[in-house]
C-alpha atoms as one frame of an Amber mdcrd trajectory, in Angstrom:
protein
  -0.160  -0.075  -0.079   1.302   3.493  -1.024   1.813   6.306   1.615  -0.931
   8.078   0.030  -3.234   4.940   0.105  -2.333   4.604   3.884  -3.273   8.145
   4.671  -6.901   7.681   3.205  -7.210   4.272   4.887  -9.649   4.127   7.480
  -8.230   3.258  11.006  -8.667  -0.140  12.765 -10.971   1.800  15.366 -13.215
   3.409  12.371 -13.521   0.146  10.758 -14.712  -1.552  14.042 -16.999   1.388
  14.559 -18.545   0.720  11.128 -19.447  -2.964  11.971 -21.033  -2.189  15.107
 -23.126   0.822  13.612 -24.121  -1.066  10.293 -26.146  -3.925  11.728 -29.406
  -5.085  10.277 -32.521  -5.912  12.648 -33.543  -8.359   9.573 -32.401  -9.329
   6.430 -34.609 -10.846   3.823 -34.721 -11.861   0.154 -36.234  -8.426  -0.593
 -33.718  -6.560   1.478 -31.056  -8.275  -0.553 -32.549  -7.176  -3.680 -32.921
  -3.810  -2.429 -29.461  -3.332  -1.161 -27.847  -4.825  -4.358 -30.034  -2.582
  -6.619 -28.769   0.427  -4.430 -25.492  -0.803  -4.932 -25.771  -0.920  -8.582
 -27.499   2.379  -8.849 -24.575   4.102  -6.773 -21.683   2.276  -9.027 -23.471
   3.160 -12.315 -23.772   6.980 -11.015 -20.019   6.900 -10.510 -19.272   4.679
 -13.594 -17.489   1.982 -11.844 -16.361  -1.250 -13.347 -17.365  -3.662 -10.380
 -18.924  -6.826  -9.586 -21.482  -6.681  -6.469 -22.519  -9.751  -4.708 -24.836
 -10.522  -1.591 -24.540 -13.885   0.071 -26.849 -14.957   3.149 -26.349 -18.502
   4.567 -24.377 -19.979   1.834 -27.010 -18.786  -0.927 -26.262 -16.195  -3.307
 -29.197 -13.599  -3.209 -27.916 -10.870  -5.542 -25.064 -10.716  -8.352 -24.426
  -7.942 -10.766 -21.517  -7.533 -12.966 -21.382  -3.807 -14.289 -19.322  -2.806
 -17.595 -15.676  -3.120 -17.177 -15.826  -5.843 -14.803 -14.096  -9.258 -15.448
 -14.606 -12.718 -14.432 -11.606 -12.360 -12.165 -13.950  -9.917 -10.128 -16.062
 -13.019  -9.162 -13.107 -14.820  -8.182 -12.004 -12.112  -5.635 -15.558 -11.693
  -4.404 -15.442 -15.386  -3.427 -11.935 -15.129  -1.569 -13.031 -11.789   0.175
 -16.164 -13.485   1.373 -14.508 -16.365   2.928 -12.368 -14.038   5.154 -15.604
 -12.592   6.416 -17.071 -16.032   6.870 -13.883 -17.073   8.679 -12.945 -14.219
  10.763 -16.428 -12.706  11.440 -15.120  -9.401  10.324 -14.877  -7.126   7.089
 -12.051  -8.202   4.786 -10.424  -4.954   4.930 -10.357  -4.817   8.731  -8.952
  -8.177   8.847  -6.169  -7.195   6.393  -5.706  -4.151   8.378  -5.154  -5.865
  11.569  -2.460  -8.008   9.886  -0.792  -4.895   8.586  -1.010  -3.148  12.081
   1.233  -6.113  13.360   3.999  -5.414  10.829   2.817  -8.261   8.628   0.462
  -9.426   5.837  -2.476 -11.713   5.783  -0.816 -13.677   3.047   2.507 -13.920
   4.993   0.764 -14.714   8.422  -2.575 -16.313   8.227  -1.257 -19.680   7.204
  -4.364 -19.945   4.690  -4.279 -20.338   0.804  -4.036 -17.003  -0.868  -6.021
 -18.671  -3.807  -8.725 -19.204  -1.216  -8.835 -16.203   1.130  -8.230 -12.509
   0.185  -8.151 -10.145   3.120  -8.562  -7.207   0.684 -11.009  -4.485   1.039
 -14.645  -4.877  -0.325 -16.536  -7.814   1.606 -18.603  -6.614   4.746 -20.685
  -8.729   7.094 -24.174  -8.692   7.122 -24.825  -8.799  10.989 -28.208  -9.159
  12.605 -28.481  -7.345  15.801 -29.954 -10.274  17.799 -28.132 -13.287  15.754
 -24.570 -12.477  14.508 -23.179 -12.559  11.038 -25.583 -14.077   8.608 -23.894
 -13.285   5.347 -21.650 -10.750   3.510 -22.218  -8.060   0.814 -18.910  -7.778
  -1.507 -17.682  -5.630  -4.163 -14.669  -6.091  -6.460 -13.088  -3.950  -9.184
 -11.490  -1.259  -7.277  -8.426  -0.565  -5.379  -9.380  -2.221  -1.851  -9.929
   0.778   0.041 -12.382   2.014  -2.563 -14.069  -1.036  -2.824 -14.690  -1.191
   1.037 -15.847   2.410   0.879 -18.496   1.648  -1.712 -19.922  -1.262   0.313
 -19.956   0.922   3.528 -21.643   4.035   1.615 -24.504   1.613   0.391 -25.092
   0.191   3.688 -25.035   3.811   5.364 -27.667   4.878   2.737 -29.682   1.628
   2.927 -29.830   1.622   6.902 -30.218   5.206   7.140 -27.031   5.516   9.441
 -24.486   8.040   7.835 -21.035   8.250   9.185 -20.449  10.006  12.297 -18.384
  13.177  12.435 -15.731  13.994  14.648 -17.867  15.627  17.030 -20.056  12.442
  17.432 -23.124  13.851  15.408 -24.331  12.522  11.956 -23.819  14.115   9.022
């Protein structure tokens, strides 16, 4: 990661706060469709070459591949989602925790890099009363941007905008 990317990257504390704030009280098939459609709308407005995926309980509920995306994006989606499923945290947060220890996920996780990718873009679907039930994943942009797209969509969908430094919402 370049120095500029590190400066733009959210801190571990910010990533953990996002996970606490962006939880669902329920998540239905209709919610998956609505969230996925919102993500497609955001990506089209920004002309982003991404693939978008929503899984719940091992079932793919939504998938879209936008112009400029490639089959490789689908492989990245699977690898990122596996990190969420295994670690119970956003793929970007998992990778950030390894980097904070002065190492990388690839060098220290002891997991096959062809199966797992702790790169930004997969975020847990967490129910307030049940825990993680799935993941929403984006691939096609630099990892910080993949993560931010998912977070922006979840904030809009859940009506929970990012908190400012003063603790109020924007």
